[in-house]
NUVEXDO-595135 format. One record per residue (C-alpha): y, z, x. Coordinates in pm, 1 decimal. Layout:
N
<r Y="Y" Z="Z" X="X"/>
...
END
This chain:
349
<r Y="4017.5" Z="7651.2" X="6624.5"/>
<r Y="4327.4" Z="7870.8" X="6655.2"/>
<r Y="4288.2" Z="8250.3" X="6635.4"/>
<r Y="4473.2" Z="8274.8" X="6307.5"/>
<r Y="4199.3" Z="8063.7" X="6149.7"/>
<r Y="3918.1" Z="8309.9" X="6227.8"/>
<r Y="3990.7" Z="8509.8" X="5913.2"/>
<r Y="3962.7" Z="8850.6" X="6079.9"/>
<r Y="3627.3" Z="8786.9" X="6251.3"/>
<r Y="3784.5" Z="8848.3" X="6591.6"/>
<r Y="3872.2" Z="9205.1" X="6497.7"/>
<r Y="3522.6" Z="9316.3" X="6399.7"/>
<r Y="3331.3" Z="9111.3" X="6659.0"/>
<r Y="3519.6" Z="9168.2" X="6982.9"/>
<r Y="3370.8" Z="9508.3" X="7067.9"/>
<r Y="3010.8" Z="9395.6" X="7009.8"/>
<r Y="2958.0" Z="9140.4" X="7285.7"/>
<r Y="3009.1" Z="8837.6" X="7063.6"/>
<r Y="3180.7" Z="8546.5" X="7233.8"/>
<r Y="3504.9" Z="8415.3" X="7091.8"/>
<r Y="3365.5" Z="8065.3" X="7048.3"/>
<r Y="3062.8" Z="8204.5" X="6861.3"/>
<r Y="3302.3" Z="8366.0" X="6613.6"/>
<r Y="3493.6" Z="8038.2" X="6595.4"/>
<r Y="3175.7" Z="7848.7" X="6506.0"/>
<r Y="3091.5" Z="8106.3" X="6238.2"/>
<r Y="3441.3" Z="8064.3" X="6092.2"/>
<r Y="3404.0" Z="7686.5" X="6108.9"/>
<r Y="3094.9" Z="7715.5" X="5889.5"/>
<r Y="3318.6" Z="7880.8" X="5629.7"/>
<r Y="3213.6" Z="8242.0" X="5673.8"/>
<r Y="3475.0" Z="8517.0" X="5649.8"/>
<r Y="3465.9" Z="8892.8" X="5699.0"/>
<r Y="3439.3" Z="8934.6" X="5322.4"/>
<r Y="3139.1" Z="8702.7" X="5307.4"/>
<r Y="2956.8" Z="8869.2" X="5596.3"/>
<r Y="3005.5" Z="9215.8" X="5449.0"/>
<r Y="2836.9" Z="9098.6" X="5128.9"/>
<r Y="2533.1" Z="8955.7" X="5308.0"/>
<r Y="2198.8" Z="9122.1" X="5367.2"/>
<r Y="2030.3" Z="9118.7" X="5708.2"/>
<r Y="1804.6" Z="8833.0" X="5598.4"/>
<r Y="2107.5" Z="8628.2" X="5497.0"/>
<r Y="2278.7" Z="8704.6" X="5828.4"/>
<r Y="1967.3" Z="8573.6" X="6005.3"/>
<r Y="1986.5" Z="8254.6" X="5800.1"/>
<r Y="2353.8" Z="8214.9" X="5890.1"/>
<r Y="2276.8" Z="8251.7" X="6261.7"/>
<r Y="1989.7" Z="8003.8" X="6240.7"/>
<r Y="2221.6" Z="7756.5" X="6068.3"/>
<r Y="2474.5" Z="7810.3" X="6346.1"/>
<r Y="2214.5" Z="7714.1" X="6606.8"/>
<r Y="2085.0" Z="7415.3" X="6411.9"/>
<r Y="2415.4" Z="7263.3" X="6298.9"/>
<r Y="2620.0" Z="7310.2" X="6617.1"/>
<r Y="2328.6" Z="7320.1" X="6864.1"/>
<r Y="2484.6" Z="7648.8" X="6968.4"/>
<r Y="2289.9" Z="7874.0" X="7206.4"/>
<r Y="2325.1" Z="8211.2" X="7038.7"/>
<r Y="2254.2" Z="8495.5" X="7279.7"/>
<r Y="2001.3" Z="8760.4" X="7179.8"/>
<r Y="2268.4" Z="9028.7" X="7217.6"/>
<r Y="2499.3" Z="8834.8" X="6988.4"/>
<r Y="2238.0" Z="8833.5" X="6712.5"/>
<r Y="2215.2" Z="9211.1" X="6726.3"/>
<r Y="2590.4" Z="9242.0" X="6777.3"/>
<r Y="2675.6" Z="9049.4" X="6460.9"/>
<r Y="2458.1" Z="9278.8" X="6248.3"/>
<r Y="2591.4" Z="9589.9" X="6423.6"/>
<r Y="2951.7" Z="9478.2" X="6373.0"/>
<r Y="2894.3" Z="9415.9" X="6001.7"/>
<r Y="2728.2" Z="9755.9" X="5955.3"/>
<r Y="3009.4" Z="9931.2" X="6143.2"/>
<r Y="3276.3" Z="9760.4" X="5933.6"/>
<r Y="3098.0" Z="9862.2" X="5613.4"/>
<r Y="3087.3" Z="10223.9" X="5732.0"/>
<r Y="3454.5" Z="10213.2" X="5823.9"/>
<r Y="3549.2" Z="10078.9" X="5481.8"/>
<r Y="3336.8" Z="10341.9" X="5308.1"/>
<r Y="3502.1" Z="10616.9" X="5510.9"/>
<r Y="3846.6" Z="10479.4" X="5426.0"/>
<r Y="3750.6" Z="10473.1" X="5059.9"/>
<r Y="3636.1" Z="10836.3" X="5072.8"/>
<r Y="3961.6" Z="10943.3" X="5238.9"/>
<r Y="4168.7" Z="10743.5" X="4991.6"/>
<r Y="3987.2" Z="10894.8" X="4696.3"/>
<r Y="4041.8" Z="11239.7" X="4842.2"/>
<r Y="4415.1" Z="11175.9" X="4875.3"/>
<r Y="4444.3" Z="11027.4" X="4527.2"/>
<r Y="4241.2" Z="11293.1" X="4350.3"/>
<r Y="4421.8" Z="11586.9" X="4196.3"/>
<r Y="4295.6" Z="11925.2" X="4083.1"/>
<r Y="4190.6" Z="11807.4" X="3739.3"/>
<r Y="4186.7" Z="11426.9" X="3733.6"/>
<r Y="4168.0" Z="11116.5" X="3948.5"/>
<r Y="4469.7" Z="10891.0" X="3984.8"/>
<r Y="4243.7" Z="10587.5" X="3995.4"/>
<r Y="3900.3" Z="10560.3" X="3842.5"/>
<r Y="3628.5" Z="10322.8" X="3955.9"/>
<r Y="3708.7" Z="10058.9" X="3696.5"/>
<r Y="4077.3" Z="10035.4" X="3787.3"/>
<r Y="3990.9" Z="10005.5" X="4155.6"/>
<r Y="3774.1" Z="9705.0" X="4077.1"/>
<r Y="4081.0" Z="9525.9" X="3945.6"/>
<r Y="4280.1" Z="9548.9" X="4268.5"/>
<r Y="4342.3" Z="9216.7" X="4435.5"/>
<r Y="4204.8" Z="9118.4" X="4774.4"/>
<r Y="4455.0" Z="8840.0" X="4838.3"/>
<r Y="4731.9" Z="9041.5" X="5015.0"/>
<r Y="4466.2" Z="9174.9" X="5247.1"/>
<r Y="4354.0" Z="8824.4" X="5335.2"/>
<r Y="4709.8" Z="8727.0" X="5423.0"/>
<r Y="4746.6" Z="9038.9" X="5634.8"/>
<r Y="4423.9" Z="8961.7" X="5819.8"/>
<r Y="4543.9" Z="8610.6" X="5894.4"/>
<r Y="4877.8" Z="8738.0" X="6020.2"/>
<r Y="4703.0" Z="8989.3" X="6245.0"/>
<r Y="4524.8" Z="8708.8" X="6427.4"/>
<r Y="4840.7" Z="8521.8" X="6530.3"/>
<r Y="4880.4" Z="8410.1" X="6889.0"/>
<r Y="4740.8" Z="8138.4" X="7115.8"/>
<r Y="4447.3" Z="8107.2" X="7352.2"/>
<r Y="4073.2" Z="8090.1" X="7318.3"/>
<r Y="3954.7" Z="8423.9" X="7458.3"/>
<r Y="3924.7" Z="8768.7" X="7303.5"/>
<r Y="4208.1" Z="8921.3" X="7509.7"/>
<r Y="4458.0" Z="8663.8" X="7387.4"/>
<r Y="4337.8" Z="8701.3" X="7029.4"/>
<r Y="4387.4" Z="9076.0" X="7032.8"/>
<r Y="4721.7" Z="9047.8" X="7221.4"/>
<r Y="4893.2" Z="8956.2" X="6895.5"/>
<r Y="4851.2" Z="9322.0" X="6796.3"/>
<r Y="4628.2" Z="9497.7" X="6547.1"/>
<r Y="4772.8" Z="9604.2" X="6218.5"/>
<r Y="4636.6" Z="9901.4" X="6029.9"/>
<r Y="4482.1" Z="9756.7" X="5716.7"/>
<r Y="4348.5" Z="9905.5" X="5398.2"/>
<r Y="4123.4" Z="9685.1" X="5190.4"/>
<r Y="4092.5" Z="9817.7" X="4841.2"/>
<r Y="3802.9" Z="9631.8" X="4686.6"/>
<r Y="3503.4" Z="9740.1" X="4894.7"/>
<r Y="3398.6" Z="10050.5" X="4704.5"/>
<r Y="3031.0" Z="10115.1" X="4760.0"/>
<r Y="2966.2" Z="9803.3" X="4968.3"/>
<r Y="2689.0" Z="9948.9" X="5183.1"/>
<r Y="2544.6" Z="10125.7" X="4880.1"/>
<r Y="2509.7" Z="9793.0" X="4700.4"/>
<r Y="2342.2" Z="9636.2" X="5004.5"/>
<r Y="2089.3" Z="9918.7" X="5033.9"/>
<r Y="2015.7" Z="9904.4" X="4660.1"/>
<r Y="1947.2" Z="9533.2" X="4682.9"/>
<r Y="1696.4" Z="9589.4" X="4963.3"/>
<r Y="1524.2" Z="9861.1" X="4760.8"/>
<r Y="1514.1" Z="9632.9" X="4459.6"/>
<r Y="1336.3" Z="9361.8" X="4659.3"/>
<r Y="1059.6" Z="9606.8" X="4749.9"/>
<r Y="1025.6" Z="9771.5" X="4411.1"/>
<r Y="798.2" Z="9606.1" X="4159.2"/>
<r Y="903.0" Z="9841.4" X="3878.5"/>
<r Y="1222.8" Z="9849.6" X="3680.2"/>
<r Y="1317.2" Z="10210.2" X="3742.8"/>
<r Y="1600.4" Z="10177.8" X="3992.8"/>
<r Y="1831.8" Z="9911.9" X="3864.2"/>
<r Y="2167.7" Z="10084.6" X="3877.5"/>
<r Y="2462.1" Z="9911.0" X="4032.0"/>
<r Y="2739.7" Z="10054.3" X="4244.8"/>
<r Y="2924.2" Z="10234.5" X="3967.2"/>
<r Y="2644.5" Z="10471.7" X="3873.6"/>
<r Y="2755.4" Z="10764.1" X="4093.4"/>
<r Y="3033.9" Z="11024.3" X="4104.7"/>
<r Y="3341.6" Z="11057.1" X="3895.7"/>
<r Y="3402.9" Z="10694.3" X="3800.6"/>
<r Y="3284.7" Z="10505.0" X="3495.7"/>
<r Y="2910.4" Z="10483.1" X="3433.6"/>
<r Y="2745.0" Z="10168.8" X="3312.2"/>
<r Y="2496.6" Z="10173.8" X="3028.8"/>
<r Y="2150.0" Z="10200.0" X="3183.1"/>
<r Y="1947.2" Z="9884.9" X="3140.8"/>
<r Y="1610.3" Z="9912.9" X="2972.7"/>
<r Y="1307.5" Z="9796.9" X="3175.0"/>
<r Y="1155.1" Z="9453.0" X="3129.7"/>
<r Y="806.5" Z="9379.3" X="3001.8"/>
<r Y="614.3" Z="9052.4" X="3001.7"/>
<r Y="666.1" Z="8877.4" X="2668.6"/>
<r Y="562.7" Z="8540.3" X="2532.5"/>
<r Y="830.3" Z="8277.9" X="2460.0"/>
<r Y="1020.8" Z="8373.8" X="2146.6"/>
<r Y="873.4" Z="8724.6" X="2136.4"/>
<r Y="1115.2" Z="9012.1" X="2086.8"/>
<r Y="1024.8" Z="9321.7" X="2286.4"/>
<r Y="972.2" Z="9638.4" X="2084.9"/>
<r Y="1124.2" Z="9976.6" X="2148.6"/>
<r Y="1334.2" Z="10045.1" X="2456.7"/>
<r Y="1216.3" Z="9737.2" X="2641.4"/>
<r Y="1363.5" Z="9398.1" X="2721.3"/>
<r Y="1169.8" Z="9073.5" X="2705.0"/>
<r Y="1175.8" Z="8779.8" X="2942.6"/>
<r Y="1377.5" Z="8560.9" X="2705.5"/>
<r Y="1653.7" Z="8820.0" X="2734.3"/>
<r Y="1621.0" Z="8816.0" X="3114.6"/>
<r Y="1669.6" Z="8439.5" X="3127.3"/>
<r Y="1963.4" Z="8471.8" X="2889.5"/>
<r Y="2136.0" Z="8696.2" X="3144.1"/>
<r Y="2133.1" Z="8408.7" X="3394.4"/>
<r Y="2303.5" Z="8186.1" X="3140.1"/>
<r Y="2565.8" Z="8456.2" X="3092.4"/>
<r Y="2623.6" Z="8475.1" X="3467.1"/>
<r Y="2679.7" Z="8100.4" X="3476.3"/>
<r Y="2936.3" Z="8133.1" X="3197.6"/>
<r Y="3113.1" Z="8410.1" X="3387.2"/>
<r Y="3119.4" Z="8187.9" X="3695.9"/>
<r Y="3288.7" Z="7912.5" X="3495.6"/>
<r Y="3550.4" Z="8162.6" X="3377.8"/>
<r Y="3610.6" Z="8280.8" X="3734.3"/>
<r Y="3645.7" Z="7919.4" X="3847.6"/>
<r Y="3898.7" Z="7844.7" X="3573.6"/>
<r Y="4105.3" Z="8149.8" X="3668.1"/>
<r Y="4093.7" Z="8053.4" X="4036.3"/>
<r Y="4209.5" Z="7699.4" X="3955.4"/>
<r Y="4500.0" Z="7830.0" X="3750.6"/>
<r Y="4607.4" Z="8053.9" X="4037.5"/>
<r Y="4553.9" Z="7786.1" X="4299.7"/>
<r Y="4288.4" Z="7997.2" X="4472.8"/>
<r Y="3954.9" Z="7896.8" X="4623.6"/>
<r Y="3688.0" Z="7850.3" X="4357.0"/>
<r Y="3341.7" Z="7997.4" X="4410.3"/>
<r Y="3065.8" Z="7743.1" X="4353.1"/>
<r Y="2784.7" Z="7996.3" X="4316.3"/>
<r Y="2734.9" Z="8333.9" X="4151.3"/>
<r Y="2881.2" Z="8572.0" X="4410.6"/>
<r Y="2996.2" Z="8933.9" X="4411.9"/>
<r Y="3325.6" Z="8814.5" X="4269.4"/>
<r Y="3142.0" Z="8694.7" X="3956.6"/>
<r Y="2949.0" Z="9020.2" X="3921.2"/>
<r Y="3274.1" Z="9219.0" X="3949.3"/>
<r Y="3435.3" Z="8995.4" X="3687.6"/>
<r Y="3137.7" Z="9044.6" X="3454.5"/>
<r Y="3169.2" Z="9421.1" X="3490.7"/>
<r Y="3541.9" Z="9409.5" X="3415.6"/>
<r Y="3463.7" Z="9194.9" X="3110.1"/>
<r Y="3236.2" Z="9470.9" X="2980.6"/>
<r Y="2900.6" Z="9322.3" X="3083.7"/>
<r Y="2793.4" Z="9632.7" X="3274.4"/>
<r Y="2428.8" Z="9547.3" X="3210.1"/>
<r Y="2457.7" Z="9257.4" X="3459.3"/>
<r Y="2414.1" Z="9376.8" X="3815.9"/>
<r Y="2353.4" Z="9197.2" X="4142.4"/>
<r Y="2020.0" Z="9351.1" X="4251.2"/>
<r Y="1850.8" Z="9272.2" X="3920.3"/>
<r Y="1975.9" Z="8914.3" X="3905.9"/>
<r Y="1881.7" Z="8844.3" X="4268.4"/>
<r Y="1538.6" Z="9001.1" X="4209.9"/>
<r Y="1428.8" Z="8754.1" X="3940.9"/>
<r Y="1619.1" Z="8437.1" X="4032.1"/>
<r Y="1298.9" Z="8252.4" X="4132.7"/>
<r Y="1145.0" Z="8339.6" X="3794.6"/>
<r Y="1444.9" Z="8181.8" X="3624.5"/>
<r Y="1407.7" Z="7880.7" X="3856.1"/>
<r Y="1051.8" Z="7823.9" X="3736.0"/>
<r Y="1170.7" Z="7856.3" X="3375.7"/>
<r Y="1431.9" Z="7585.7" X="3438.8"/>
<r Y="1221.1" Z="7346.7" X="3646.8"/>
<r Y="889.9" Z="7365.3" X="3458.3"/>
<r Y="926.4" Z="7550.0" X="3131.0"/>
<r Y="572.2" Z="7462.8" X="3021.3"/>
<r Y="419.8" Z="7623.0" X="3331.5"/>
<r Y="653.0" Z="7920.0" X="3297.5"/>
<r Y="550.4" Z="7973.5" X="2935.5"/>
<r Y="180.3" Z="7939.4" X="3017.4"/>
<r Y="215.5" Z="8196.5" X="3294.6"/>
<r Y="389.8" Z="8436.9" X="3059.2"/>
<r Y="118.7" Z="8403.5" X="2796.0"/>
<r Y="-159.7" Z="8454.8" X="3048.9"/>
<r Y="-4.1" Z="8768.9" X="3193.6"/>
<r Y="76.4" Z="8903.3" X="2847.3"/>
<r Y="-287.1" Z="8858.5" X="2738.8"/>
<r Y="-413.2" Z="9040.1" X="3049.9"/>
<r Y="-162.2" Z="9320.9" X="3003.5"/>
<r Y="-6.6" Z="9264.9" X="3347.1"/>
<r Y="322.3" Z="9431.7" X="3435.8"/>
<r Y="645.8" Z="9250.0" X="3510.1"/>
<r Y="607.6" Z="9299.5" X="3885.6"/>
<r Y="279.9" Z="9107.1" X="3896.1"/>
<r Y="431.8" Z="8831.1" X="3682.5"/>
<r Y="729.6" Z="8811.4" X="3917.1"/>
<r Y="504.3" Z="8762.6" X="4220.9"/>
<r Y="299.8" Z="8497.0" X="4040.7"/>
<r Y="611.2" Z="8286.2" X="3978.7"/>
<r Y="632.0" Z="8193.6" X="4348.3"/>
<r Y="315.7" Z="7981.3" X="4362.6"/>
<r Y="412.6" Z="7711.1" X="4107.9"/>
<r Y="758.9" Z="7687.5" X="4265.2"/>
<r Y="607.1" Z="7618.8" X="4607.1"/>
<r Y="390.2" Z="7350.8" X="4442.5"/>
<r Y="702.1" Z="7191.4" X="4293.5"/>
<r Y="868.1" Z="7195.5" X="4635.5"/>
<r Y="557.3" Z="7033.6" X="4789.9"/>
<r Y="579.6" Z="6743.9" X="4544.6"/>
<r Y="948.4" Z="6690.6" X="4626.7"/>
<r Y="946.5" Z="6689.4" X="5004.2"/>
<r Y="975.3" Z="7066.8" X="5052.8"/>
<r Y="1353.5" Z="7058.4" X="5013.2"/>
<r Y="1389.0" Z="7362.2" X="4788.1"/>
<r Y="1766.4" Z="7370.8" X="4835.8"/>
<r Y="1799.2" Z="7015.6" X="4707.0"/>
<r Y="1579.7" Z="7106.2" X="4409.2"/>
<r Y="1809.1" Z="7396.3" X="4320.0"/>
<r Y="2126.7" Z="7193.5" X="4372.6"/>
<r Y="2002.6" Z="6906.4" X="4156.7"/>
<r Y="1953.4" Z="7129.0" X="3852.2"/>
<r Y="2275.4" Z="7220.0" X="3665.7"/>
<r Y="2158.2" Z="7572.4" X="3584.6"/>
<r Y="2013.6" Z="7648.4" X="3929.1"/>
<r Y="2290.6" Z="7493.1" X="4138.3"/>
<r Y="2499.5" Z="7808.1" X="4093.3"/>
<r Y="2231.7" Z="8033.8" X="4246.2"/>
<r Y="2133.5" Z="8083.7" X="4608.2"/>
<r Y="1772.6" Z="8002.9" X="4698.2"/>
<r Y="1586.9" Z="8334.3" X="4747.2"/>
<r Y="1493.5" Z="8400.8" X="5108.8"/>
<r Y="1129.5" Z="8472.9" X="5026.5"/>
<r Y="1091.8" Z="8145.8" X="4835.6"/>
<r Y="1235.6" Z="7951.3" X="5129.3"/>
<r Y="998.7" Z="8132.6" X="5367.6"/>
<r Y="695.1" Z="8057.9" X="5149.6"/>
<r Y="789.0" Z="7689.4" X="5134.7"/>
<r Y="831.5" Z="7677.3" X="5510.4"/>
<r Y="498.0" Z="7852.4" X="5570.6"/>
<r Y="310.1" Z="7628.4" X="5328.2"/>
<r Y="470.7" Z="7317.8" X="5474.5"/>
<r Y="365.8" Z="7423.0" X="5826.0"/>
<r Y="16.2" Z="7503.2" X="5704.1"/>
<r Y="-13.6" Z="7168.3" X="5527.9"/>
<r Y="111.0" Z="6983.7" X="5835.8"/>
<r Y="-134.7" Z="7166.1" X="6060.8"/>
<r Y="-423.3" Z="7099.9" X="5822.8"/>
<r Y="-325.6" Z="6734.0" X="5796.9"/>
<r Y="-317.8" Z="6693.4" X="6173.7"/>
<r Y="-664.6" Z="6846.8" X="6205.5"/>
<r Y="-841.0" Z="6674.6" X="5916.5"/>
<r Y="-634.2" Z="6357.4" X="5908.3"/>
<r Y="-549.7" Z="6402.1" X="5542.0"/>
<r Y="-305.1" Z="6586.9" X="5318.7"/>
<r Y="-369.8" Z="6892.8" X="5107.4"/>
<r Y="-217.0" Z="7060.3" X="4808.1"/>
<r Y="-387.7" Z="7391.3" X="4872.1"/>
<r Y="-163.3" Z="7698.3" X="4841.6"/>
<r Y="-307.5" Z="7987.3" X="5044.9"/>
<r Y="-185.6" Z="8279.7" X="4834.4"/>
END
């Protein structure tokens, strides 16, 4: 792979002990700087595991830490650039650009600039960098690290109190705050300032529609089409006025929507049971994992194939926790089978 094809990875990786050919393999898998900056630590771990499994590549321990450190450093650098740019653009009484207008700025010229910066031959870091570094300003990474930290908080929080997205701060536009969810039966409309689960599932259908619109626009422009709901889709939804759709919330409940799509009868029964017991939405969310693992067990444990085979789920990434639960249950079932000589459908949680 020639240096110009690394998509800017050489610039953020070189100072962190990551070998050139490791970066080349990452680029060969289709990952770019933009993609890595949008990924959580768990997703970076998955990417590195895929790198080892697909290419049989011996990834050094230092490289694993170096990749995460490089991504964090690049996020900080972009945030600092954004702060400086806002300071320069802001006047005494008003801002030249508000948050919404910044969201509309294109990333494409930056991509071309990154590719041009990597020109030159050779397969080592020195020859990659010899082509010269150009000072770049990417304009569409406002609040990147803030979004990542919010997503991690959302994964740990079983309540609905902290579901703001990245435009909820400072002097930019503020999105309308989303009301919390409560457990509702199918067809039940939540009362007061609450949202029911039918509304939650409807949001996933809206995201899929926004993805289709983004794909159509990309095709018209001759650009690469996203196949799944990515940050690009969430930004498009916000620009279209759907400020109530934000990444942390949609990632938080994607396995609940998966159960609704794959086994609606079980999903409805679970909702009714938790509604009768007066359980909160966090407990319901946790309970949605068990039937999904059972579905995976009946279909060879390939949860990715299950998602990809369903038209509504194919546009969503499999949640890391769901994949881990499937792996753990599969290992447990295999160990139990080897000891007892028979299979088991027991789910130990």
